[in-house]
C-alpha positions as CSV (number, residue, x, y, z in Angstrom):
1,Q,48.1,-45.2,53.8
2,K,46.3,-48.0,52.2
3,K,43.8,-48.3,55.1
4,S,42.7,-44.6,54.8
5,A,42.4,-44.9,51.5
6,S,40.0,-47.8,51.8
7,W,37.7,-46.0,54.2
8,L,38.1,-42.1,53.5
9,P,36.1,-41.9,50.3
10,G,33.1,-43.4,52.1
11,F,33.8,-41.0,55.0
12,I,33.7,-37.9,52.9
13,L,30.7,-39.4,51.0
14,L,28.7,-39.8,54.0
15,G,29.6,-36.7,55.5
16,I,28.2,-34.8,52.3
17,V,25.2,-36.9,52.4
18,W,24.2,-36.3,56.0
19,G,25.1,-32.6,55.9
20,A,22.7,-32.6,52.8
21,S,19.8,-34.2,54.8
22,F,18.9,-31.0,56.3
23,L,18.2,-29.5,53.2
24,F,15.9,-32.5,52.1
25,I,14.2,-32.5,55.5
26,K,13.2,-28.8,54.9
27,W,12.1,-29.5,51.3
28,G,10.0,-32.8,52.5
29,L,8.3,-30.1,55.1
30,L,6.8,-28.3,52.1
31,T,4.5,-31.4,51.6
32,L,4.7,-33.7,54.7
33,S,4.0,-32.9,58.7
34,P,7.4,-33.9,61.0
35,V,5.8,-37.5,61.5
36,G,5.2,-37.8,57.6
37,V,8.9,-36.6,57.0
38,A,10.2,-39.2,59.8
39,F,8.1,-42.1,58.5
40,G,8.7,-41.6,54.9
41,R,12.6,-41.3,55.2
42,C,12.4,-44.5,57.2
43,F,10.2,-46.2,55.0
44,I,11.8,-45.4,51.7
45,G,15.4,-46.2,53.2
46,A,14.1,-49.6,54.7
47,L,12.5,-50.6,50.9
48,T,15.8,-49.6,49.3
49,L,17.8,-51.5,51.7
50,L,15.7,-54.7,51.7
51,I,15.6,-54.6,47.9
52,Y,19.2,-54.6,48.0
53,L,19.5,-57.3,50.2
54,A,17.4,-59.5,48.1
55,A,19.5,-58.5,44.9
56,T,22.7,-59.3,47.1
57,K,21.2,-62.6,48.4
58,T,22.0,-61.2,52.1
59,A,20.0,-62.7,54.9
60,L,18.8,-60.3,57.8
61,P,19.2,-61.5,61.4
62,K,17.1,-64.5,62.8
63,K,17.4,-64.6,66.6
64,A,15.0,-62.6,68.3
65,I,17.2,-61.0,71.1
66,E,19.5,-59.9,67.9
67,W,16.3,-58.0,66.5
68,F,15.6,-56.6,70.3
69,H,19.0,-55.0,70.6
70,I,18.8,-53.5,67.0
71,A,15.3,-51.9,67.6
72,V,16.7,-50.3,70.7
73,V,19.2,-48.9,68.2
74,A,16.7,-48.0,65.5
75,F,14.4,-46.1,67.9
76,F,17.4,-43.8,69.3
77,L,19.4,-43.8,66.0
78,N,16.5,-43.4,63.3
79,A,12.7,-43.0,64.5
80,L,12.7,-40.7,67.4
81,P,15.6,-38.3,66.1
82,S,13.9,-38.5,62.6
83,Y,11.3,-36.8,64.2
84,L,13.0,-34.4,66.4
85,F,15.0,-33.2,63.8
86,A,11.7,-32.5,61.3
87,I,10.0,-30.8,64.3
88,G,13.1,-28.7,65.1
89,E,13.5,-27.5,61.4
90,T,9.9,-26.1,61.5
91,H,11.4,-23.6,64.0
92,V,14.9,-23.2,63.2
93,S,16.9,-23.0,59.8
94,S,18.8,-26.0,58.4
95,V,21.9,-24.0,59.0
96,M,21.1,-24.3,62.8
97,A,20.2,-27.8,62.5
98,G,23.4,-28.9,60.9
99,L,25.6,-26.7,63.6
100,L,23.8,-28.5,66.3
101,N,24.2,-31.9,64.6
102,A,27.8,-31.5,65.6
103,T,27.0,-31.9,69.4
104,T,26.8,-35.6,68.9
105,P,30.1,-36.7,70.4
106,L,29.2,-34.5,73.5
107,M,26.2,-36.2,74.0
108,T,27.7,-39.5,73.5
109,V,30.6,-38.9,76.1
110,L,27.5,-37.4,78.5
111,V,25.8,-40.9,78.1
112,I,28.8,-42.8,78.7
113,S,29.5,-40.9,82.2
114,F,26.3,-41.6,83.4
115,G,25.2,-45.0,81.9
116,Y,28.0,-46.9,80.9
117,R,30.5,-46.5,83.7
118,E,32.9,-49.5,82.2
119,Q,33.4,-47.2,79.3
120,K,35.2,-44.7,81.6
121,V,35.4,-40.8,80.5
122,N,38.7,-39.1,81.3
123,R,39.5,-35.6,82.8
124,D,40.2,-34.3,79.4
125,Q,37.0,-35.5,77.5
126,M,34.8,-33.7,80.5
127,I,36.3,-30.5,79.7
128,G,35.5,-30.9,76.1
129,V,32.1,-31.5,77.2
130,I,32.2,-28.0,79.2
131,V,33.9,-26.3,76.1
132,G,31.0,-27.7,73.8
133,F,28.5,-26.6,75.6
134,L,29.5,-23.0,75.6
135,G,29.9,-23.5,72.0
136,I,26.1,-24.6,72.0
137,A,25.3,-21.5,73.7
138,L,26.7,-19.4,71.4
139,V,25.2,-21.2,68.3
140,T,21.9,-21.1,70.0
141,G,22.2,-17.6,71.1
142,A,21.5,-18.4,74.8
143,F,23.2,-15.3,75.6
144,S,21.2,-13.1,73.3
145,G,17.9,-14.2,73.1
146,L,17.9,-17.1,71.0
147,H,18.6,-15.0,67.9
148,G,14.6,-15.0,67.6
149,N,14.4,-18.4,67.3
150,D,11.7,-20.7,69.1
151,I,13.6,-22.6,72.1
152,K,11.0,-25.6,71.0
153,G,13.5,-26.1,67.8
154,F,16.8,-26.1,69.7
155,A,15.0,-28.1,72.5
156,A,13.9,-30.8,69.5
157,L,17.3,-30.9,67.8
158,L,19.4,-31.5,71.2
159,G,16.8,-34.0,71.9
160,A,17.7,-35.8,68.6
161,T,21.8,-35.5,69.2
162,L,21.0,-37.1,72.8
163,C,19.3,-39.9,71.2
164,Y,22.3,-40.6,68.9
165,G,24.3,-40.1,72.0
166,I,22.5,-42.9,73.8
167,S,22.4,-45.3,70.7
168,M,26.3,-45.0,70.0
169,P,27.4,-46.7,73.2
170,Y,24.1,-49.2,73.2
171,S,25.1,-50.0,69.6
172,K,29.1,-50.5,70.5
173,K,27.9,-53.1,73.1
174,H,25.1,-54.8,71.6
175,V,25.0,-55.0,67.8
176,S,28.3,-53.7,66.6
177,R,29.8,-57.3,67.6
178,L,27.2,-59.4,65.5
179,S,28.3,-61.3,63.0
180,Y,26.1,-60.0,60.1
181,S,27.2,-57.7,57.3
182,A,26.6,-53.7,57.2
183,S,23.8,-54.3,54.8
184,A,21.8,-56.8,56.9
185,L,22.5,-54.4,59.9
186,A,21.3,-51.4,58.7
187,A,18.5,-53.1,56.7
188,T,17.1,-54.4,59.9
189,Q,17.7,-50.9,61.6
190,V,15.9,-48.8,59.4
191,T,13.0,-51.5,58.6
192,C,12.2,-51.4,62.8
193,A,12.4,-47.6,62.5
194,A,10.0,-48.0,59.9
195,L,7.5,-50.2,61.6
196,M,7.9,-48.3,65.1
197,L,6.4,-44.8,63.1
198,L,3.9,-46.7,61.2
199,P,1.1,-46.5,63.6
200,F,1.6,-42.8,64.2
201,T,1.4,-42.2,60.7
202,V,-1.7,-43.8,59.8
203,F,-3.2,-42.3,63.3
204,S,-2.0,-38.6,62.0
205,H,-2.2,-36.4,58.9
206,P,1.0,-36.8,57.5
207,L,0.7,-35.1,54.0
208,A,0.0,-31.3,55.2
209,H,0.5,-29.8,51.7
210,A,0.1,-30.8,48.1
211,W,3.2,-32.6,46.5
212,T,6.0,-30.8,44.9
213,S,8.9,-31.5,42.7
214,K,11.1,-30.4,45.7
215,S,9.5,-32.3,48.3
216,I,9.3,-35.3,46.1
217,S,13.1,-35.5,45.1
218,G,13.9,-34.4,48.7
219,M,12.0,-37.1,50.1
220,L,13.5,-39.8,47.9
221,I,17.0,-38.9,48.2
222,L,16.8,-38.5,52.2
223,G,15.0,-41.7,52.2
224,A,16.9,-44.2,49.9
225,I,20.4,-42.4,50.2
226,G,20.3,-40.5,53.3
227,T,18.6,-43.0,55.5
228,G,19.2,-46.3,53.6
229,F,22.9,-46.6,51.8
230,A,24.1,-44.1,54.3
231,Y,24.1,-46.7,57.3
232,I,26.0,-49.1,55.4
233,W,28.5,-47.0,54.7
234,N,28.5,-45.9,58.2
235,F,28.8,-49.3,59.5
236,R,31.6,-49.9,56.8
237,N,33.5,-47.1,58.1
238,I,33.5,-48.3,61.5
239,R,34.7,-51.6,61.0
240,L,37.6,-50.2,58.5
241,A,38.6,-47.2,60.8
242,G,37.1,-47.6,64.2
243,S,34.0,-46.1,65.7
244,A,36.3,-42.9,67.1
245,I,37.4,-42.1,63.4
246,A,33.9,-42.8,62.2
247,S,31.9,-40.8,64.5
248,T,33.8,-37.6,63.5
249,V,31.7,-37.6,60.5
250,T,29.7,-35.3,62.3
251,Y,32.1,-32.6,61.9
252,I,31.9,-32.8,57.9
253,T,27.9,-32.4,58.3
254,P,27.8,-28.7,59.9
255,V,29.8,-27.4,56.9
256,V,27.8,-29.1,54.3
257,A,24.5,-28.1,55.8
258,T,25.8,-24.5,56.2
259,I,26.6,-24.2,52.5
260,L,23.6,-25.7,51.4
261,G,21.4,-23.7,53.3
262,I,22.6,-20.6,52.4
263,L,22.6,-21.3,48.6
264,F,19.5,-23.3,48.4
265,L,17.2,-21.7,51.2
266,N,18.7,-18.2,51.5
267,E,19.4,-18.8,54.9
268,K,22.1,-16.8,57.1
269,A,24.7,-17.8,59.6
270,R,25.9,-15.2,62.4
271,V,29.5,-15.2,63.1
272,T,28.9,-15.9,66.8
273,Q,26.9,-19.1,65.3
274,L,30.2,-20.1,63.4
275,F,32.5,-19.4,66.3
276,G,30.2,-21.2,68.6
277,A,30.3,-24.7,66.1
278,A,34.1,-24.1,65.9
279,L,33.9,-24.4,69.8
280,V,31.7,-27.6,69.6
281,L,34.1,-29.2,67.4
282,L,37.2,-28.2,69.2
């Protein structure tokens, strides 16, 4: 009981913050292009964490091989999915994005099955993957014309969760064992992601429209909290509760994303989508 009391508050807070991220992405897209949203959130997150490290006098990793492995995780956990989620939300609702985010564990199991044979997948897990993808079909409306949505949006969102699925076992094998604080690992990871996105931002047109109060506040919260401190909390949850329990934070995010999408964006969720989401969680 004492152990759960130590990680549970941070676990719930992380689920709320990441669930709200889909609303803030929508607000960011009011002003920025998808690449602008991706870079903006990573840049603000990196700046926030580096200031935090300086204030707490925490050192960054020093070895090149450590930076390499963290950079691989940064690409698949931050840089590419941040762009894909922003692309996806130009085609579908934030509710849909939140619901599909819950496919992350399914993607992780698939990646482990094909790429990490030492992390064996059992029969029950494969059954879970099949049931989960049936849920994806219901969420996206694959049996009923995609509910009028653009398939590009679904492809981008599922591509983002596939990136998460690739990053999880890689991080477990190469990064989680490093003897650095959660804040040092998070700061290095998000900084690498910002540096990766910088060239694409410089040579594109990230500012699509004039700034608004919603887009400014959305990007600041998305960057400083959702892409900054959130990764410290995530590393902390993994160390206190284990990676299996920590990964189930994706079960909270669809609930939060759906509530906020309905309240602040006047979006709707179909009964079949909610039933499909239940299958994904099952």
